[in-house]
matplotlib code that plots the C-alpha trace (Angstrom):
import matplotlib.pyplot as plt

x = [0.0, 1.4, 1.9, -0.1, 1.4, -1.7, -3.8, -6.8, -6.7, -6.8, -10.2, -11.9, -11.1, -7.3, -7.6, -9.0, -6.4, -3.7, -5.1, -5.8, -2.0, -0.6, -2.7, -1.1, 2.3, 3.4, 6.0, 4.7, 7.3, 6.0, 2.3, 3.3, 5.1, 2.1, -0.4, 1.7, 1.7, 4.1, 5.2, 3.7, 0.1, 0.3, 1.5, -1.2, -3.8, -2.7, -2.3, -5.8, -7.4, -5.7, -3.0, -2.8, -2.4, 1.1, 1.7, 2.4, 5.8, 6.0, 8.4, 10.6, 9.6, 13.3, 12.6, 10.6, 6.7, 5.2, 3.3, 6.6, 8.0, 5.0, 5.4, 9.2, 7.8, 5.7, 8.1, 10.8, 8.4, 7.4, 11.4, 11.6, 14.9, 15.7, 15.7, 12.5, 10.9, 12.8, 11.2, 7.7, 8.2, 10.1, 13.0, 16.8, 17.7, 20.6, 17.6, 15.7, 19.1, 19.8, 16.6, 16.5, 20.2, 19.4, 16.3, 17.6, 17.9, 15.9, 14.7, 13.7, 12.5, 9.1, 7.6, 6.4, 9.9, 11.6, 8.9, 9.3, 13.1, 12.9, 10.7, 13.1, 16.2, 14.3, 13.2, 17.0, 18.3, 16.1, 16.3, 20.2, 21.2, 22.3, 24.1, 25.8, 27.0, 29.3, 29.6, 25.8, 25.5, 28.2, 26.5, 22.9, 24.2, 26.0, 22.9, 20.8, 23.2, 22.7, 19.0, 17.8, 14.6, 14.7, 12.7, 15.1, 18.2, 16.3, 16.1, 19.6, 21.2, 19.6, 20.7, 24.2, 24.5, 22.4, 24.0, 24.7, 21.5, 23.7, 23.9, 19.8, 17.8, 14.3, 13.2, 11.3, 14.4, 16.1, 13.2, 13.3, 17.1, 16.3, 13.3, 12.5, 13.9, 16.4, 16.8, 19.0, 21.9, 22.0, 23.1, 20.2, 21.2, 20.7, 16.9, 17.3, 18.1, 14.9, 13.2, 9.7, 11.6, 9.9, 11.9]
y = [-0.1, 3.4, 6.3, 9.2, 12.2, 13.9, 12.9, 14.3, 10.7, 8.6, 6.9, 6.8, 2.9, 3.8, 6.7, 4.1, 1.6, 4.2, 5.0, 1.4, 0.5, 3.4, 2.6, -0.9, 0.6, 0.4, 3.0, 5.4, 4.4, 0.7, 2.0, 4.2, 1.4, -1.1, 1.2, 2.4, 6.0, 8.7, 8.8, 12.5, 11.4, 9.2, 12.1, 14.3, 11.8, 11.3, 14.9, 15.7, 13.0, 14.4, 12.0, 8.8, 8.4, 7.6, 3.8, 2.2, 0.8, -2.7, -2.7, -5.5, -7.1, -6.3, -2.5, -0.2, 0.3, 3.7, 2.3, 1.6, 5.0, 6.5, 4.4, 5.4, 9.2, 8.8, 7.0, 9.9, 12.4, 10.7, 10.4, 6.8, 5.1, 3.2, -0.1, 0.6, 1.6, -1.5, -3.9, -2.6, -3.1, -6.4, -4.5, -4.4, -1.1, -0.5, -0.7, 2.2, 4.1, 4.0, 5.0, 8.1, 9.2, 8.7, 11.0, 14.3, 12.7, 12.6, 16.3, 16.5, 13.0, 12.9, 9.7, 11.0, 12.6, 9.4, 7.4, 10.0, 9.4, 5.8, 6.1, 8.5, 6.2, 3.2, 4.8, 6.3, 2.7, 1.1, 3.5, 3.8, -0.2, -0.1, 3.2, 1.9, -1.4, -1.2, -4.9, -5.4, -2.5, -3.7, -7.2, -5.8, -3.4, -6.4, -8.4, -5.5, -5.2, -9.1, -8.1, -10.0, -8.5, -7.0, -10.0, -12.5, -10.5, -10.5, -14.4, -15.0, -12.8, -15.0, -18.2, -16.9, -15.6, -17.4, -16.4, -12.9, -10.7, -7.4, -9.1, -9.4, -6.7, -6.8, -6.1, -2.9, -1.5, -2.1, -0.2, 2.6, 2.9, 3.2, 5.4, 7.2, 10.8, 10.8, 7.0, 6.6, 4.5, 2.6, 4.4, 6.0, 4.4, 1.0, 1.6, 1.1, -2.6, -3.6, -5.9, -4.1, -1.3, 1.4, 4.5]
z = [0.1, -1.0, 1.5, 1.8, 3.8, 5.5, 8.3, 6.5, 4.3, 7.4, 7.8, 11.1, 11.3, 10.8, 13.5, 15.8, 15.1, 16.0, 19.1, 20.2, 19.0, 20.9, 24.1, 24.0, 24.2, 20.6, 19.3, 16.9, 14.1, 14.2, 14.0, 11.0, 9.6, 10.0, 8.7, 5.8, 6.8, 8.0, 11.7, 11.8, 10.7, 13.9, 16.2, 14.9, 15.4, 18.8, 19.6, 18.5, 20.4, 23.5, 23.8, 25.9, 29.5, 30.5, 31.1, 34.4, 34.4, 35.9, 39.0, 40.1, 43.7, 44.6, 43.9, 46.5, 45.3, 45.6, 48.8, 50.4, 49.6, 51.2, 54.4, 54.5, 54.3, 56.9, 59.2, 58.6, 59.4, 62.7, 63.5, 63.2, 62.5, 59.2, 61.2, 62.5, 59.0, 57.5, 60.1, 59.5, 55.5, 56.1, 54.1, 55.3, 56.9, 54.4, 51.5, 53.5, 54.0, 50.4, 49.3, 51.4, 50.5, 46.8, 47.3, 49.2, 52.7, 55.8, 55.7, 52.0, 51.0, 49.3, 48.0, 44.9, 44.0, 44.8, 42.5, 39.6, 39.8, 39.7, 36.5, 34.7, 35.5, 34.3, 31.2, 30.4, 31.2, 28.7, 25.9, 26.0, 25.7, 22.1, 22.7, 25.7, 24.4, 21.3, 20.9, 20.7, 18.5, 16.0, 16.0, 15.3, 12.5, 11.0, 10.9, 9.6, 6.5, 6.1, 5.5, 8.9, 10.3, 13.8, 15.1, 13.6, 15.1, 18.7, 18.4, 16.9, 19.8, 22.6, 20.7, 20.4, 24.0, 26.2, 29.4, 28.7, 28.9, 28.0, 24.4, 24.3, 22.6, 21.7, 18.1, 19.5, 20.7, 17.3, 15.5, 18.1, 17.5, 13.8, 13.7, 16.9, 17.3, 20.5, 20.4, 17.3, 18.5, 15.2, 12.0, 9.9, 6.5, 8.1, 7.9, 4.2, 5.0, 6.3, 3.9, 3.7, 2.1, 4.2, 5.4]

ax = plt.figure().add_subplot(projection="3d")
ax.plot(x, y, z, "-o")
ax.set_aspect("equal")
plt.show()
């Protein structure tokens, strides 16, 4: 299907499909590719629909939850020790101490600020994997030049490095590195190697 440039040519069904895919967490570049449209049409559709609520990030049970952070904040205001707060939360005192130190100390600790900081750190780590691992980036670029799809590359890397998660990457991350502004860890010209022929 050929591309058209403007949102005015999108059908109601396509606009609904854009919103559905975006709500499910699909990147705008992938939505545009799936519908055969420009990424600007996707952004404009979402913008005119009022955007989407931010997705909740999944949190490892090893990490503190927002509820635990609020309990830490209450404990600090009550003058409790790290040991007492940790005992109530069934966490090590060192975990509580590290959390408070990383988030402005006893006098300025706020649960909401600590939670925002965690989300920001998690996003930065995820988006930078190809940028911070030259060996992984070189292997992905090599396979793209051989016309492997991002899905095939993701599977191949897990087979090549079954015990080294630093050499694993999802196909979504590869697409984002090629297409999404601000995440371009891979060379732009490699997008031409995708077998669909799409930009």
